C-alpha positions as CSV (number, residue, x, y, z in Angstrom):
1,M,88.9,106.4,98.1
2,K,88.3,105.7,102.1
3,E,87.9,108.7,104.8
4,L,90.5,108.5,107.5
5,E,89.7,110.2,110.6
6,I,92.6,109.8,113.3
7,V,91.9,111.0,116.5
8,I,95.3,111.5,118.1
9,K,97.1,113.5,121.0
10,P,97.8,116.9,120.1
11,E,101.9,116.3,120.3
12,K,101.6,113.8,117.9
13,L,100.4,116.2,115.1
14,E,104.0,116.6,113.5
15,N,104.0,112.8,113.7
16,L,100.9,112.3,111.9
17,K,101.6,115.0,108.7
18,R,104.7,113.5,108.4
19,I,103.1,110.0,108.2
20,L,100.7,111.3,105.7
21,D,103.0,113.4,103.7
22,L,105.5,110.3,102.8
23,E,102.7,107.9,102.1
24,G,101.1,110.4,99.4
25,A,97.7,112.3,101.0
26,K,97.1,114.7,99.7
27,G,95.0,117.1,102.1
28,I,94.1,117.2,105.9
29,M,91.7,118.7,107.6
30,I,92.0,119.3,111.7
31,T,89.6,119.5,114.0
32,T,90.5,120.1,118.2
33,I,88.1,118.0,119.9
34,F,87.4,116.9,123.3
35,G,86.5,114.0,124.9
36,Y,86.9,110.2,127.0
37,G,87.1,106.9,126.0
38,H,87.2,103.8,128.7
39,Q,88.9,105.8,131.3
40,K,86.9,108.5,131.3
41,G,89.5,110.8,130.8
42,G,90.8,109.9,134.5
43,G,94.0,109.0,135.1
44,Q,96.1,110.2,138.2
45,V,94.3,113.4,138.5
46,Y,94.3,114.6,142.5
47,V,91.3,116.7,143.3
48,R,90.3,118.2,146.5
49,D,86.5,116.9,146.0
50,D,85.5,113.4,146.0
51,E,84.0,112.7,142.9
52,P,86.3,114.8,140.3
53,G,82.9,114.0,137.5
54,I,84.4,113.8,133.9
55,N,87.3,115.1,132.6
56,L,87.1,116.0,128.9
57,L,90.8,115.3,127.1
58,P,92.0,117.7,124.1
59,K,92.4,115.7,121.1
60,L,92.8,116.5,117.7
61,S,90.6,114.9,114.5
62,V,92.5,114.9,111.8
63,R,91.1,113.5,108.4
64,T,92.3,112.5,105.2
65,V,90.5,111.0,102.0
66,V,93.2,108.6,100.3
67,K,93.5,106.5,97.8
68,D,92.6,102.8,98.7
69,D,96.1,101.6,97.9
70,I,97.8,103.4,100.4
71,V,95.4,103.0,103.7
72,D,96.9,100.1,105.4
73,N,100.1,101.4,104.6
74,I,99.0,104.6,106.4
75,I,97.0,102.7,109.3
76,K,100.2,100.7,110.1
77,R,102.2,103.4,110.4
78,V,100.3,105.4,112.1
79,L,100.1,102.3,114.5
80,D,104.1,101.8,114.1
81,E,104.7,105.0,115.0
82,L,102.5,106.6,117.2
83,N,101.2,103.6,119.6
84,T,102.6,104.8,123.3
85,N,100.9,101.8,125.4
86,S,99.0,104.2,127.4
87,F,95.9,105.1,127.6
88,G,94.1,108.1,125.1
89,D,96.8,107.1,121.9
90,G,94.0,107.8,119.7
91,K,91.6,105.7,117.1
92,I,91.4,105.2,113.4
93,F,88.2,105.7,111.4
94,I,88.0,104.2,108.4
95,R,85.1,104.9,105.9
96,D,84.2,104.5,102.7
97,M,83.9,107.6,100.3
98,E,81.2,107.0,97.1
99,G,83.5,110.2,95.6
100,A,84.7,113.2,95.0
101,V,84.6,116.3,93.0
102,K,87.1,119.7,92.7
103,V,85.4,122.7,92.6
104,R,88.2,124.8,90.6
105,T,89.0,121.9,87.9
106,G,85.5,119.8,88.1
107,E,87.9,116.9,88.3
108,T,85.9,113.9,89.9
109,G,87.3,110.4,91.7
110,D,90.8,110.0,92.7
111,E,91.8,112.7,90.1
112,A,90.0,115.0,92.6
113,L,91.9,114.1,95.9
Protein backbone atom coordinates (compact mmCIF):
# COMPACT_ATOMS: atom_id res chain seq x y z
CA MET A 1 0.00 0.00 0.00
CA LYS A 2 1.04 3.56 -0.67
CA GLU A 3 -0.20 6.86 0.65
CA LEU A 4 -0.39 9.56 -1.99
CA GLU A 5 -0.49 13.17 -0.89
CA ILE A 6 -1.36 15.29 -3.89
CA VAL A 7 -1.06 19.05 -3.42
CA ILE A 8 -3.10 20.95 -6.01
CA LYS A 9 -4.75 24.25 -6.81
CA PRO A 10 -8.29 24.28 -5.38
CA GLU A 11 -9.87 24.62 -8.81
CA LYS A 12 -8.39 21.24 -9.84
CA LEU A 13 -10.20 19.24 -7.12
CA GLU A 14 -13.05 17.91 -9.28
CA ASN A 15 -10.57 16.76 -11.94
CA LEU A 16 -8.48 14.97 -9.30
CA LYS A 17 -11.52 13.33 -7.72
CA ARG A 18 -12.54 12.02 -11.14
CA ILE A 19 -9.05 10.59 -11.75
CA LEU A 20 -8.96 8.89 -8.34
CA ASP A 21 -12.44 7.43 -8.79
CA LEU A 22 -11.64 6.10 -12.27
CA GLU A 23 -8.38 4.52 -11.06
CA GLY A 24 -10.02 2.77 -8.11
CA ALA A 25 -9.05 4.83 -5.07
CA LYS A 26 -11.53 3.98 -2.32
CA GLY A 27 -11.52 7.28 -0.43
CA ILE A 28 -9.84 10.64 -0.01
CA MET A 29 -9.07 13.10 2.77
CA ILE A 30 -8.86 16.80 1.91
CA THR A 31 -7.15 19.56 3.87
CA THR A 32 -7.07 23.25 2.96
CA ILE A 33 -3.51 24.51 3.22
CA PHE A 34 -1.54 27.66 2.43
CA GLY A 35 2.03 27.76 1.24
CA TYR A 36 4.58 28.67 -1.36
CA GLY A 37 7.29 26.96 -3.40
CA HIS A 38 10.25 28.20 -5.40
CA GLN A 39 8.46 31.40 -6.39
CA LYS A 40 7.80 32.25 -2.71
CA GLY A 41 4.16 32.87 -3.54
CA GLY A 42 5.14 35.59 -5.97
CA GLY A 43 3.99 36.17 -9.46
CA GLN A 44 2.65 39.29 -11.00
CA VAL A 45 1.37 40.77 -7.79
CA TYR A 46 1.30 44.55 -7.71
CA VAL A 47 1.28 46.32 -4.37
CA ARG A 48 2.14 49.77 -3.14
CA ASP A 49 4.96 48.61 -0.87
CA ASP A 50 8.47 48.17 -2.19
CA GLU A 51 8.69 44.84 -0.37
CA PRO A 52 5.47 42.89 -0.71
CA GLY A 53 6.72 40.06 1.54
CA ILE A 54 5.73 36.46 1.12
CA ASN A 55 2.31 35.61 -0.26
CA LEU A 56 0.89 32.33 0.96
CA LEU A 57 -1.18 30.74 -1.76
CA PRO A 58 -4.26 28.58 -1.11
CA LYS A 59 -3.81 24.91 -1.97
CA LEU A 60 -5.52 21.62 -1.23
CA SER A 61 -3.77 18.58 0.17
CA VAL A 62 -5.60 15.48 -1.05
CA ARG A 63 -4.53 12.24 0.64
CA THR A 64 -5.47 8.71 -0.27
CA VAL A 65 -4.12 5.24 0.47
CA VAL A 66 -4.18 2.86 -2.50
CA LYS A 67 -2.97 -0.55 -3.58
CA ASP A 68 0.54 -0.58 -5.03
CA ASP A 69 -0.62 -1.67 -8.48
CA ILE A 70 -2.60 1.53 -9.21
CA VAL A 71 -0.06 4.12 -7.99
CA ASP A 72 1.73 4.55 -11.34
CA ASN A 73 -1.54 4.98 -13.26
CA ILE A 74 -2.76 7.65 -10.83
CA ILE A 75 0.51 9.57 -11.04
CA LYS A 76 0.56 9.39 -14.85
CA ARG A 77 -3.03 10.64 -15.15
CA VAL A 78 -2.43 13.48 -12.66
CA LEU A 79 0.64 14.57 -14.62
CA ASP A 80 -1.21 14.32 -17.95
CA GLU A 81 -4.44 16.02 -16.88
CA LEU A 82 -3.58 18.55 -14.15
CA ASN A 83 -0.34 19.98 -15.54
CA THR A 84 -0.69 23.55 -16.84
CA ASN A 85 3.08 24.11 -17.18
CA SER A 86 2.89 27.01 -14.74
CA PHE A 87 4.28 27.51 -11.26
CA GLY A 88 2.03 26.22 -8.52
CA ASP A 89 0.65 23.15 -10.31
CA GLY A 90 1.43 21.15 -7.19
CA LYS A 91 3.34 18.10 -6.02
CA ILE A 92 2.76 14.42 -5.38
CA PHE A 93 4.29 12.80 -2.31
CA ILE A 94 4.43 9.00 -2.12
CA ARG A 95 4.82 7.14 1.16
CA ASP A 96 4.98 3.45 1.98
CA MET A 97 2.20 2.35 4.31
CA GLU A 98 2.95 -0.39 6.78
CA GLY A 99 -0.65 -1.42 7.14
CA ALA A 100 -4.27 -0.45 7.63
CA VAL A 101 -7.14 -1.66 9.79
CA LYS A 102 -10.80 -0.92 9.10
CA VAL A 103 -12.31 -0.10 12.48
CA ARG A 104 -15.85 -1.24 11.64
CA THR A 105 -14.94 -4.73 10.42
CA GLY A 106 -11.41 -5.39 11.66
CA GLU A 107 -10.23 -6.07 8.09
CA THR A 108 -6.52 -5.47 7.55
CA GLY A 109 -4.16 -4.73 4.67
CA ASP A 110 -5.59 -4.07 1.22
CA GLU A 111 -9.00 -5.35 2.35
CA ALA A 112 -9.18 -2.43 4.81
CA LEU A 113 -9.06 0.07 1.99
